[in-house]
N, C-alpha and C positions, 0 to 999 in steps of 0.2 A: 574529560570535561568535554560533558555534554551541553551543546552552544544552544540556547531554548531564543527565539522572538516570539513575540506576544503581539500582535497591530486591530485597537478599535479605536475609534474616535472618540469614544467615550469614558473618558476619566476617572468614572465610578466603577465602570468597568473592567478595563484593566486591571486597577489596585484588584479585584474581585479574583483575576486569573492570574493574580500572579501571587497572592495567596494563597489561591489552589496550588499552585507549581512548590513553593511554595510546602507547605502542608504536605505535598504529595510525597515530596525528596528529603522531607527531616529527619527519619529513620533509614534513610539509602544508605547505601556509601558513593553513589556514581554523584562525584562534583560536576557542578552547574554551573553554566553564568546566561543572567537573563539578560536579556536587551527586548527594553519596552518602545511600542509604537504608537504615536496619539492621531496619528495622519500618514494614510497608506503610500502620498509619495515618499514621505520620511521613510518609510522601509523599504518602500522599491530602490530608492537612492540608497540604502544600507544593503542593501540584498546585493546589488552591481556591486557595489565595492568590499564584500565579503564575502557573501555566498554561498556559505560555509555553514549554516546554520544546519543543525539538525534534527531540531521538531521546530515548526510553526505552529503559532495558536492563534487562526487567522480570520475576523470577524466580517461577515461576509458582506453585509451591506451597511456602505462607509461613504460617503461623500465624494462622488467625483471618481470610483472605481472601487468594483465590486468584489470583492475576496477573489469569488471562481475564476476571475479575471486575472489577479497578478496571481495567485495559482498556476497558469492555464500556461500562462508568459515562462514562471520558475521551469515548468515543466518542457520547454522549448530551448529551455537554457541547461536543461539537462540537469537540473536539482534532484537532486535524490531523499532533500528532507521529508521527515515524517510529517504531514497537515493535518491539520486536524480543523477542521472550521466549525464558530460559534456564530446561533444564530436565533432569532425569536423565533421561526416557524420553522418549521420541515421541506416549506416549498422549494427548496434551493438543491435537496438532496441529490437529485438525479445529476442535478450542472458537478457536485461536489464530488461524487463516485466518477465522475469521467477527466476528472485531473486527478486518480491515484490519490483521493485524500486514506491515509487512516480509521480518522471519525469522524462525527458530525455529533456534534452536541446542541442540545436548545437549549435555551437560557428560557428561566432559570435554570441552570443543573444543579444539582448535590454532587458533594465532595465523594462521595463515592459513585456516583456516575462520572464524573472526573477523573478520578482515579482507574478503573474499569478501562477510560479512553487509556487513559496514559499507562498502561500494565500494557495493554494492546500496541500500542507506540513503544516503550524499551525491551517489548520481544522482537520486534521485527527489525529494531535498531541492532542489534545483539545477534540474531540470526547473522543480518549482514556482515557482522565483522566475525562472524566465528563459520556459517551455512556456506562449506565448498563444498564443490565435488568435484570427483575425475573423472573424466570420461575418458576411454581409450576409441580413442580412430579410427576411423574403415579407410586402411589405407599406410597406417602405423603411426605413434608417435601418443601423446595423452593432452587432457584439454582441463583446466580447473574453471569451474563456473560458478559461480552465488548463486546458490538457490534460488534465490527474492529474483532474477535477475531471468531464469526460465520461463517462457514463456508459455510453449505447449511443447507436446513429444509426439509424433506422429508416426506410425512403424509403419514401414514397408517391405513386406520379408521379410527378412533375418535381420535389414538395415532401423533403423532408430536416427531420427531426422531430429532433432535439437534444437528449438525457436529462440533466440532469445533476445533482449529488450536493446540491445546494438545493430538488431536488426540481420544479426550473422545464422548459420545452420551450419549446424558440427553433425557429423554424421557419427553412430555408434551402431557395433555387434551388440554388445549388451541388452540381455532381454528385456521388453518391457517392466514383466513383470519384476526383473531385477531392480530396477532404477524406481519405481514406487514405493518398492518398502525402504529401499537404502531414504525417500526424500522424506515420505511417512516419520520414518525415524530421527530424522534432523528436525522438519519442520508439521508437525501430526495434523493433520486435515488441510493443512493448505490445497497439496495437492490430489488431483481424487480425477476417474474415468471416467467421461460424459458418455460412451457409449464402448466397441470394440477398436485397438489400435491405437486410442487417443487415451494423454494424458495431459492437463490441461492443472495452470497455476489457478487457482483460484481470488488471487488477489491481481491478477492483469483481469482479470470478464470484464467487459465494461457491455454487453447485452448479449441477455438469453431470450432467445425464442423460444414457439417448440419443438422447433427440428433442427436448432444450429444456434451454438453459440460464437462469441466475435470477441478476438481478442486482437489490438491493432490491426484490424482492419483484415484479421483474417475471418473468414467462418468454417469453424469445428464441428460437425456433423453432430447430435445428439436426439441421442436412442429415444423414443416416444413413447415409451413407457418410462422411463427417467426423468421427464421432463418436470411430475409435479414436486418428486422428492429432490432432484437438483436443485429444484429455484430453492425449497424451503431450505438445505443443506446450507445453498451459496448464503442468503440473509442469517441464516444462522453464523456463518461463518468471517460474513460481514462486519457484525453486528455482535460477534461475541457475544449470542444469546439463541433463546429459540423464539423462534418467527411468529 
């Protein structure tokens, strides 16, 4: 069951989004449960009580509370919901992706654009439930990690340090190239190398500068010769289309 929450302060927009959801899922096998909220605080209350939405379709400009502020609070509470923002302009795009939004749709949107966003969201949900990788740990033992929880990997000699979303670091002697090949087979295009000795999860990137990438406050070196290509690749990955 895919649990979907829609929050928009305009009733007609709420209904348009609900119909877009129903149209998207009408020929799919996934059963869904849709919850609609016309008031931002009503959604916040529902989230605090239930807190287990899989997908949240969230308007940004609402009376009293911005959608980006709601999303930031959701992330603070460790929500892993896939968030799709809907707005009448692109001015909040940077803030949207700072809270790990899956997509950003500008109103009015077409059903085709909505379907592309939902395809991305559903792919992410499927990977979350099925994409797991086993690491053989330095010192013995194994550890299983969801690939979406892997932020980046740093190579130090023959040891690879794997940084994860829960702020832990695991160490393995598995070759970096072999790890990247495995990640690519499970999530094509999601993990890339910004330079020698590093592999990063593009969905975790928050900032790209000419000399480094920032992920959860960590600065990962970016080869200058790769800057433009890396930036274009990232935008293509994030938006699911040519930048």
